[in-house]
C-alpha positions in Angstrom: 0.0 0.0 0.0 1.4 3.4 -1.0 1.8 5.9 1.9 3.3 9.4 1.8 4.9 10.8 4.9 7.0 13.9 5.8 10.7 13.6 4.7 12.9 12.6 7.6 16.6 12.8 8.4 16.8 9.0 8.2 15.8 9.2 4.5 19.0 10.9 3.5 20.8 7.7 2.4 17.9 6.9 0.1 18.1 10.4 -1.4 21.8 9.8 -2.2 21.0 6.4 -3.8 18.1 7.8 -5.9 19.8 11.0 -6.9 22.8 9.0 -8.1 20.6 6.6 -10.1 21.0 7.5 -13.8 17.4 6.4 -14.4 16.3 9.1 -12.0 18.7 11.9 -12.3 18.6 12.0 -16.1 15.4 14.0 -15.8 15.7 15.9 -12.5 17.7 18.6 -10.8 19.3 21.8 -11.8 21.8 19.9 -13.9 20.6 16.6 -15.4 22.8 13.7 -14.5 24.3 15.5 -11.5 25.6 13.3 -8.7 25.5 13.8 -5.0 26.9 12.4 -1.8 26.0 11.9 1.9 27.7 15.1 3.0 25.8 17.3 0.4 22.5 15.7 1.3 23.0 16.2 5.0 23.7 19.9 4.4 20.7 20.0 2.1 18.5 18.5 4.9 19.8 20.9 7.5 19.0 23.8 5.3 15.6 22.3 4.4 14.7 22.1 8.1 15.2 25.9 8.5 13.1 26.9 5.5 9.4 27.6 5.6 8.7 27.6 1.9 9.3 23.9 1.2 7.4 20.7 2.0 9.1 17.4 1.1 7.6 14.0 1.5 8.8 10.4 1.1 6.8 7.9 -0.9 6.6 4.4 0.7 5.3 1.1 -0.4 4.3 -0.1 3.1 7.6 0.4 4.9 9.9 0.4 1.8 11.0 3.8 0.7 10.6 4.3 -3.0 10.8 8.0 -3.9 10.0 11.5 -2.9 7.6 14.3 -3.9 7.2 17.8 -2.7 6.7 21.5 -3.1 9.3 24.2 -3.2 9.2 28.0 -3.5 5.8 28.0 -1.8 4.5 31.6 -1.9 1.6 32.4 0.4 1.4 35.8 -1.1 1.1 34.6 -4.7 -0.6 31.4 -3.8 1.7 29.2 -5.9 4.5 26.7 -5.7 6.8 24.4 -7.7 6.2 20.7 -7.6 8.7 17.9 -8.0 8.6 14.1 -7.9 11.0 11.2 -8.3 10.3 7.5 -8.1 13.8 6.4 -7.0 13.4 2.6 -7.1 13.5 1.4 -10.7 11.1 -1.5 -10.3 8.4 0.9 -9.0 8.4 3.2 -12.1 5.6 2.8 -14.6 3.2 1.2 -12.1 1.0 4.2 -11.4 2.7 5.2 -8.1 3.7 8.5 -9.6 0.1 9.3 -10.3 -1.0 8.4 -6.8 1.8 10.6 -5.3 1.0 13.5 -7.7 -2.7 13.4 -6.8 -1.8 13.4 -3.2 0.6 16.4 -3.5 -1.8 18.4 -5.6 -4.6 17.8 -3.1 -2.1 18.9 -0.3 -1.2 22.1 -2.2 -4.7 23.1 -3.1 -6.7 21.9 0.0 -4.2 22.1 2.9 -2.0 25.1 1.7 -4.9 26.8 -0.1 -2.8 27.5 -3.2 -4.2 28.7 -6.5 -1.5 27.4 -8.9 1.1 24.5 -8.9 3.9 24.8 -11.4 6.4 22.1 -12.6 9.1 21.9 -15.2 9.8 18.8 -17.3 12.2 17.9 -20.0 10.1 17.6 -23.1 11.3 14.2 -24.2 10.3 12.7 -20.8 7.1 11.6 -22.6 5.8 9.4 -19.7 6.0 12.3 -17.3 4.5 14.8 -19.7 1.6 12.4 -20.4 1.1 11.8 -16.7 1.0 15.6 -15.9 -1.5 16.2 -18.8 -3.7 13.4 -17.5 -3.9 15.1 -14.1 -4.9 18.5 -15.7 -1.6 20.3 -16.1 -1.4 22.5 -19.1 1.8 23.6 -21.0 2.5 27.3 -20.3 5.8 27.5 -22.0 8.0 25.5 -24.4 11.6 26.5 -24.0 13.9 25.5 -26.8 17.4 24.1 -26.0 16.9 24.9 -22.3 18.8 22.0 -20.8 22.2 20.6 -21.8 23.0 17.0 -20.9 24.9 14.1 -22.5 26.4 16.5 -25.0 23.1 17.7 -26.4 20.4 20.2 -25.8 16.8 19.4 -24.7 13.6 21.4 -24.8 11.9 22.1 -21.5 8.2 22.5 -20.7 6.8 24.8 -18.1 3.5 23.3 -16.9 0.8 24.3 -14.4 -2.4 23.2 -12.8 -4.9 25.6 -11.3 -7.2 25.2 -8.3 -10.7 25.5 -9.6 -12.0 26.4 -6.1 -10.0 29.7 -5.9 
């Protein structure tokens, strides 16, 4: 059974594993394919605990940790945020877990945080993710040509958003 709980310090080794997995990091982060280590992630977590504009969660299959999802740059003034998700365990990708987690985090953003808009960015050739986001109601707000450079080539990047119909 899929459960989503607040990100905890004990999750850091999993973050390192997942963020160093080429099947995961080829589509996420400020620089695609970027590697990390335990020291960097401990620093990241210490900074995360001090900030008020981020909410990170761990996705679990019963007690097995399988990924993370969250919101960053939460603006109470503008009533918007940026969403991110990563299914870190290879065998759990393509099984609908991302959709479950996305529905949960969208509900959290709109109903708990009372936001109006949730943004995300995605590499255009990440077709499975783009299709998932569209199926949830995200629309493409921008198509940026040659925005991301990885593996010696440029990739287009989509800016997508979903709006809270209740606000």
